C-alpha positions in Angstrom: -29.0 9.9 13.0 -30.8 9.0 16.3 -31.3 6.1 18.3 -35.4 6.5 18.6 -36.0 3.0 17.6 -33.2 1.5 20.0 -34.7 3.6 22.8 -38.0 2.6 22.0 -37.0 -1.1 22.2 -35.2 -0.5 25.8 -37.9 0.9 26.9 -39.9 -2.2 26.4 -37.4 -4.3 28.1 -34.9 -5.4 25.3 -31.6 -4.9 26.9 -29.0 -5.8 23.9 -30.4 -4.7 20.5 -28.3 -5.4 17.5 -28.5 -3.8 14.2 -27.8 -5.7 11.1 -26.7 -4.6 7.4 -24.6 -6.1 4.6 -22.4 -5.0 1.8 -21.8 -6.6 -1.1 -24.8 -8.2 -2.9 -24.2 -6.6 -6.1 -20.9 -6.9 -7.2 -19.6 -9.6 -9.7 -16.6 -10.5 -7.5 -15.6 -11.1 -3.7 -17.5 -12.0 -0.9 -20.7 -10.6 0.7 -20.0 -9.0 4.0 -22.6 -8.6 6.8 -22.4 -6.8 10.3 -24.2 -7.1 13.4 -23.7 -4.0 15.9 -25.0 -3.3 19.4 -25.3 -0.1 21.1 -24.4 -0.6 24.6 -25.6 3.0 25.9 -28.0 5.8 24.9 -25.3 8.2 26.2 -23.4 8.3 22.8 -21.8 11.2 22.0 -23.4 13.8 19.3 -20.2 13.6 17.2 -20.6 10.1 16.5 -24.4 10.5 15.9 -23.6 13.2 13.4 -21.1 11.0 11.5 -23.5 8.0 11.1 -25.5 7.7 8.0 -26.4 4.9 5.6 -22.8 3.8 4.2 -24.0 4.6 0.4 -24.8 8.4 1.3 -21.1 8.8 2.7 -17.8 9.1 0.9 -15.0 6.6 1.2 -13.2 9.0 3.7 -16.5 9.8 5.7 -17.0 6.2 6.0 -13.2 5.5 7.2 -13.7 8.1 9.7 -16.9 6.5 10.8 -15.5 3.1 10.9 -12.4 4.2 13.1 -14.8 5.9 15.8 -17.4 2.8 15.6 -13.7 0.5 16.0 -12.6 2.1 18.9 -15.8 3.3 20.6 -16.3 1.4 24.2 -19.9 1.7 24.0 -20.1 0.0 20.3 -19.6 -3.7 20.1 -20.1 -5.6 16.7 -19.4 -8.9 15.0 -18.6 -9.5 11.1 -19.9 -12.5 8.9 -18.3 -13.0 5.7 -19.7 -15.6 2.9 -17.1 -16.2 0.0 -18.1 -15.9 -3.9 -17.7 -20.0 -3.7 -20.4 -20.1 -1.4 -22.7 -17.6 -3.1 -22.3 -19.8 -6.3 -23.6 -23.0 -4.4 -26.4 -21.3 -2.9 -27.3 -18.2 -4.4 -26.6 -14.3 -3.5 -29.9 -14.1 -1.3 -29.4 -17.4 0.9 -25.6 -15.9 1.4 -26.5 -12.5 2.4 -28.7 -14.3 4.9 -25.9 -16.6 6.4 -23.7 -14.0 6.5 -26.0 -11.9 8.8 -26.1 -15.3 11.0 -22.5 -15.3 10.8 -22.1 -11.6 11.9 -24.7 -12.4 15.1 -22.8 -15.2 16.0 -19.5 -13.9 15.7 -20.6 -10.7 17.9 -21.9 -13.4 20.8 -18.1 -15.4 20.1 -16.2 -12.1 20.5 -17.8 -10.3 22.9 -20.0 -12.6 25.0 -22.8 -10.1 24.3 -26.0 -12.0 23.2 -28.5 -10.0 21.6 -32.0 -10.0 22.6 -33.4 -8.1 19.8 -32.5 -8.0 15.9 -33.1 -5.1 13.6 -32.1 -5.9 10.0 -32.2 -3.8 7.1 -34.6 -5.0 4.3 -37.5 -7.4 4.1 -36.0 -10.7 5.4 -35.4 -11.9 9.1 -32.9 -14.6 9.9 -32.6 -18.2 11.2 -31.9 -17.4 14.5 -33.7 -18.1 18.0 -34.0 -14.4 18.5 -36.9 -11.6 18.6 -36.4 -9.8 15.3 -37.8 -7.2 12.8 -36.9 -6.3 9.2 -37.3 -2.7 8.6 -37.0 -1.5 5.0 -34.4 1.1 4.5 -33.3 0.6 8.0 -29.7 1.5 7.2 -30.7 5.4 6.5 -33.2 5.5 9.7 -31.7 3.7 12.7 -28.3 4.2 14.0 -27.2 0.5 14.7 -28.2 -0.2 11.4 -26.3 2.5 9.7 -23.5 2.1 11.7 -23.4 -1.7 10.8 -23.8 -1.0 7.0 -20.5 1.3 7.5 -18.5 -1.7 9.3 -19.7 -4.0 6.7 -19.0 -1.9 3.7 -15.4 -0.7 4.8 -14.2 -4.2 5.8 -15.5 -5.5 2.5 -13.9 -2.8 0.6 -10.5 -3.4 2.7 -10.8 -7.2 1.4 -11.2 -6.1 -2.3 -8.3 -3.7 -2.0 -6.2 -6.9 -0.8 -7.5 -8.7 -4.0 -6.6 -5.8 -6.2 -2.8 -6.6 -5.1 -3.2 -10.2 -6.0 -4.9 -9.9 -9.0 -3.9 -6.4 -10.3 -5.3 -6.7 -14.0 -9.0 -6.1 -12.7 -8.5 -2.9 -10.5 -10.7 -4.0 -7.6 -9.6 -1.4 -5.4 -11.1 1.0 -7.9 -14.7 -0.7 -8.2 -14.4 -3.2 -5.4 -16.0 -5.8 -7.8 -19.0 -3.8 -9.0 -20.0 -4.0 -12.6 -18.1 -0.8 -14.2 -17.1 -0.3 -17.7 -13.4 -0.8 -16.3 -14.6 -4.1 -14.8 -16.5 -5.5 -17.6 -13.7 -4.5 -20.1 -11.0 -6.3 -17.9 -13.2 -9.3 -17.9 -13.3 -9.2 -21.5 -9.9 -8.9 -21.9 -8.3 -11.4 -19.1 -11.2 -13.7 -18.3 -12.4 -14.3 -15.2 -10.4 -14.8 -12.0 -10.9 -17.0 -9.3 -12.5 -14.4 -7.1 -15.6 -13.9 -9.6 -18.9 -15.2 -9.1 -19.7 -17.6 -11.4 -23.6 -17.5 -11.0 -23.1 -13.6 -12.0 -23.6 -12.2 -15.4 -21.2 -12.1 -17.6 -19.1 -14.6 -16.0 -22.1 -17.3 -16.3 -22.6 -16.8 -20.0 -19.2 -17.2 -20.9 
């Protein structure tokens, strides 16, 4: 992973560039989580650069190692946005994802006092904030700040689902994190939906 995109924007006069990504659009249960992450310096150590990749390309152990490194690196600042399954059912998953990204930027500003002047978003859509921004398809596989954000969002969401696993043990959320696996479908068939299932998602909405 490199920081070419961030470096180009720094050279164009932008100082605080936040990469954004989300985790949890596809699952049948639980929230969608977004992260907005700023790299404060181009002098990032090579070990961290080598650790970072699109979260989907990393194992759970690799994500956990990268998560801890990002969490403790003084050159990294981040915010998180979490939108519950209840809100997803009210406004749909697409709008909920954009809302989670807005919340992540606002959380970054609130927690760190750092106000980004440019946003790079993974995907095709921008968000409703008065900040210069650009959406890039597969940014999480190409741009450091977006890849790092994807890891922070994914690991944060996984930890949420592991807590739900203890609350609703019949569904084995720690194993599949709410995604539509055979194990999960069988649990829904046997026990019915639980309070964190998305009522607007198949197969729950068809019951």
